[in-house]
BAFI-3210 file (N, C-alpha, C; in Angstrom, 3 decimals, decimal comma, padded with zeros to 6 digits):
// residues 96
n [1|2|3|4|5|6|7|8|9|10|11|12|13|14|15|16|17|18|19|20|21|22|23|24|25|26|27|28|29|30|31|32|33|34|35|36|37|38|39|40|41|42|43|44|45|46|47|48|49|50|51|52|53|54|55|56|57|58|59|60|61|62|63|64|65|66|67|68|69|70|71|72|73|74|75|76|77|78|79|80|81|82|83|84|85|86|87|88|89|90|91|92|93|94|95|96]
n.u [-113,768|-110,943|-108,988|-109,261|-107,527|-107,228|-106,726|-106,041|-106,016|-105,833|-106,894|-109,946|-110,476|-111,546|-114,314|-117,319|-117,982|-119,904|-119,422|-118,697|-118,760|-115,621|-114,619|-111,550|-110,845|-108,319|-107,062|-104,974|-102,933|-102,255|-101,086|-100,764|-099,121|-099,702|-101,624|-100,977|-098,490|-097,018|-095,808|-097,496|-099,807|-098,274|-096,098|-098,029|-099,195|-096,920|-096,378|-098,822|-099,655|-098,890|-101,297|-103,573|-104,188|-106,301|-107,357|-108,503|-107,796|-108,126|-107,159|-107,097|-105,875|-103,535|-101,444|-098,565|-098,641|-100,187|-098,692|-096,472|-098,042|-098,789|-096,468|-096,139|-098,282|-097,555|-095,446|-096,665|-098,079|-100,926|-103,960|-104,148|-106,440|-107,926|-107,029|-107,066|-105,513|-105,680|-104,931|-106,543|-105,824|-103,137|-100,308|-099,751|-096,814|-095,987|-093,712|-091,393]
n.v [-174,778|-173,137|-171,984|-170,343|-170,150|-167,614|-167,117|-163,675|-161,090|-158,453|-156,241|-155,422|-157,707|-159,064|-160,692|-160,985|-163,208|-165,559|-167,735|-170,016|-169,414|-169,476|-169,801|-168,418|-165,858|-165,299|-163,160|-163,391|-161,379|-160,675|-158,627|-157,160|-159,635|-162,107|-164,415|-167,599|-167,332|-166,477|-167,577|-167,351|-168,821|-171,120|-170,275|-168,992|-171,086|-172,396|-170,544|-171,595|-173,074|-176,200|-178,485|-179,806|-183,692|-184,461|-182,828|-181,230|-180,821|-178,935|-178,236|-176,299|-175,247|-173,460|-175,814|-175,788|-174,649|-176,436|-178,711|-177,682|-177,269|-179,814|-181,176|-179,381|-180,198|-182,742|-183,088|-182,723|-184,700|-185,582|-187,813|-189,359|-189,789|-187,515|-185,411|-183,348|-182,389|-180,746|-179,967|-177,623|-176,240|-175,455|-173,362|-172,285|-171,264|-169,618|-170,699|-168,914]
n.w [059,454|058,023|055,337|052,540|049,240|047,160|043,607|041,852|039,142|040,546|043,124|042,003|041,110|043,174|044,787|046,175|047,618|049,066|051,834|054,722|058,178|059,629|057,570|056,318|053,611|051,577|049,285|046,641|044,763|041,313|040,270|037,554|036,161|034,049|034,020|035,081|035,407|037,868|041,132|043,171|044,251|045,320|047,203|048,858|050,211|051,295|053,190|054,852|058,222|059,241|058,638|060,648|061,077|060,144|058,346|055,155|051,611|049,074|045,907|042,861|039,594|037,504|035,440|036,457|038,941|040,304|040,158|041,997|044,256|045,240|045,654|047,869|049,847|050,035|052,052|054,093|055,017|055,208|055,009|051,935|050,597|051,775|049,697|047,163|044,488|041,439|038,044|035,933|033,825|031,473|031,219|027,976|025,861|023,074|020,628|019,145]
ca.u [-112,605|-110,059|-108,517|-109,253|-106,497|-107,688|-105,613|-106,860|-105,484|-105,716|-108,098|-110,691|-110,674|-111,887|-115,648|-118,081|-118,109|-121,021|-118,491|-118,763|-118,001|-114,625|-113,543|-111,177|-110,856|-107,067|-106,881|-103,210|-102,624|-100,702|-100,611|-100,006|-098,462|-100,417|-102,227|-100,340|-097,099|-096,344|-095,421|-098,530|-100,535|-097,404|-095,669|-099,109|-099,319|-095,699|-096,860|-099,677|-099,337|-098,894|-102,867|-104,150|-103,462|-107,974|-107,844|-108,929|-107,138|-108,641|-106,655|-107,544|-105,145|-102,603|-100,608|-097,549|-098,831|-100,921|-097,353|-095,634|-099,009|-098,818|-095,233|-096,089|-099,101|-097,271|-094,922|-097,683|-098,335|-102,433|-104,582|-104,342|-108,111|-108,225|-105,979|-107,562|-105,018|-105,463|-104,700|-107,549|-105,386|-102,218|-099,989|-098,507|-096,156|-095,661|-092,330|-091,216]
ca.v [-173,856|-173,040|-170,807|-170,445|-168,879|-167,238|-165,623|-162,543|-160,070|-157,767|-156,121|-155,181|-158,873|-159,547|-161,026|-160,858|-165,016|-166,042|-168,649|-170,481|-168,556|-170,157|-169,740|-167,052|-165,943|-164,603|-162,676|-163,047|-160,104|-160,775|-157,215|-157,317|-160,678|-162,835|-165,822|-168,859|-167,437|-166,474|-168,632|-166,717|-170,137|-171,768|-169,268|-168,673|-172,632|-172,497|-169,987|-172,039|-173,862|-177,781|-178,781|-181,382|-184,775|-184,791|-181,861|-181,408|-180,003|-179,095|-176,938|-176,143|-174,377|-173,976|-177,245|-175,988|-174,437|-177,198|-179,619|-177,044|-177,343|-181,425|-181,198|-179,026|-180,941|-184,462|-183,010|-182,596|-186,261|-185,840|-189,094|-189,106|-189,612|-186,146|-184,284|-183,328|-181,338|-181,160|-178,739|-177,553|-175,684|-175,452|-171,949|-172,643|-170,411|-169,774|-170,479|-168,050]
ca.w [059,388|056,803|054,512|051,075|048,430|045,613|042,961|040,961|038,822|041,440|043,714|041,218|041,052|044,447|044,735|047,408|047,620|050,107|052,716|056,059|059,170|059,713|056,090|055,506|052,232|051,455|048,110|045,904|043,555|040,521|040,034|036,196|035,841|033,222|034,617|035,197|035,575|038,958|042,050|044,287|045,366|046,099|048,251|049,729|050,749|051,882|054,396|055,926|059,233|058,652|059,017|061,605|060,118|059,517|057,493|053,770|050,635|047,485|045,105|041,455|038,981|036,447|035,790|037,351|040,219|041,032|040,575|042,927|045,566|045,452|046,637|049,217|050,407|049,983|053,003|055,538|055,407|055,462|054,323|050,372|050,496|051,769|049,342|046,281|043,939|040,120|037,075|035,433|032,902|031,373|030,214|027,043|025,230|021,655|020,285|017,397]
c.u [-111,725|-109,632|-108,683|-108,284|-107,069|-106,871|-106,152|-105,767|-104,986|-107,232|-109,662|-111,310|-111,557|-113,417|-116,182|-118,215|-119,186|-119,657|-119,105|-118,409|-117,161|-113,724|-112,521|-110,701|-109,544|-107,018|-105,574|-103,751|-101,677|-100,380|-099,936|-099,691|-099,917|-101,112|-101,303|-098,668|-096,119|-096,699|-096,759|-098,830|-099,450|-096,582|-096,660|-099,430|-098,095|-095,934|-097,901|-098,920|-099,257|-100,032|-102,765|-104,554|-105,410|-108,128|-107,551|-108,162|-107,364|-108,069|-106,855|-106,534|-104,682|-101,908|-099,372|-097,580|-099,441|-099,910|-096,790|-096,757|-098,666|-097,887|-095,364|-096,620|-098,553|-096,255|-095,687|-098,101|-099,621|-102,856|-104,514|-105,862|-108,622|-107,596|-106,469|-107,150|-104,886|-105,393|-105,984|-107,323|-104,039|-101,310|-099,322|-098,004|-096,065|-094,294|-092,377|-090,408]
c.v [-174,152|-171,901|-171,376|-169,394|-168,556|-166,399|-165,129|-161,549|-158,752|-157,182|-155,803|-156,652|-159,488|-159,952|-161,145|-162,795|-165,206|-167,402|-168,803|-169,941|-169,470|-169,941|-168,524|-167,111|-164,870|-164,447|-162,521|-162,381|-160,357|-159,294|-157,190|-158,284|-161,081|-164,202|-166,835|-168,504|-166,466|-167,662|-168,230|-167,835|-170,602|-171,461|-169,151|-170,059|-172,793|-171,698|-170,530|-172,901|-175,561|-178,022|-179,649|-182,134|-184,965|-183,747|-182,313|-180,523|-180,155|-177,902|-177,463|-175,214|-174,639|-175,489|-176,776|-175,769|-175,494|-178,591|-178,812|-177,268|-178,920|-181,735|-180,577|-179,813|-182,438|-184,239|-182,566|-183,705|-186,242|-187,325|-188,596|-189,211|-188,014|-184,674|-184,426|-182,102|-181,859|-179,570|-178,566|-176,568|-175,638|-174,149|-172,674|-171,578|-170,710|-169,424|-169,806|-168,935]
c.w [058,314|056,239|052,691|050,414|047,189|044,897|042,056|040,181|039,575|042,457|043,006|041,128|041,857|044,027|046,018|047,013|048,886|050,976|054,221|056,836|059,330|058,909|056,270|054,200|052,025|049,769|047,591|044,384|042,669|040,197|038,839|035,698|034,791|034,073|034,583|034,993|036,620|040,224|043,126|044,736|045,922|046,967|049,193|050,860|051,589|052,972|055,549|056,990|058,868|059,312|059,793|060,484|059,615|058,448|055,553|053,088|049,590|046,658|043,491|040,711|038,267|036,693|036,991|038,572|040,935|041,294|041,674|044,469|046,053|046,334|048,086|050,471|050,978|051,365|054,306|055,779|055,668|054,236|052,611|049,981|050,744|051,227|047,911|045,183|042,498|039,276|035,975|033,660|032,764|030,551|029,374|026,196|023,712|021,291|018,662|016,641]
res [x|x|x|x|x|x|x|x|x|x|x|x|x|x|x|x|x|x|x|x|x|x|x|x|x|x|x|x|x|x|x|x|x|x|x|x|x|x|x|x|x|x|x|x|x|x|x|x|x|x|x|x|x|x|x|x|x|x|x|x|x|x|x|x|x|x|x|x|x|x|x|x|x|x|x|x|x|x|x|x|x|x|x|x|x|x|x|x|x|x|x|x|x|x|x|x]
***
């Protein structure tokens, strides 16, 4: 059982993903915003109820989103061995 939060550009980015019964897919649409520039994932994590202590959290995303999710999950008091949050890319802005 669980929830998968998936950030995509919009409804056209939603895919048919095979998933176990009891896992809810929640699509988060950026609606024209570039990847890595929204707080959609962190806001969605904040709306989740505090999970039971035996829960597992796996989250991967842009660096600032991963840091925000780490702070939220830390407040849940889960066993650190059951939490894996990492960034697999970092938004870079070009200075002129």
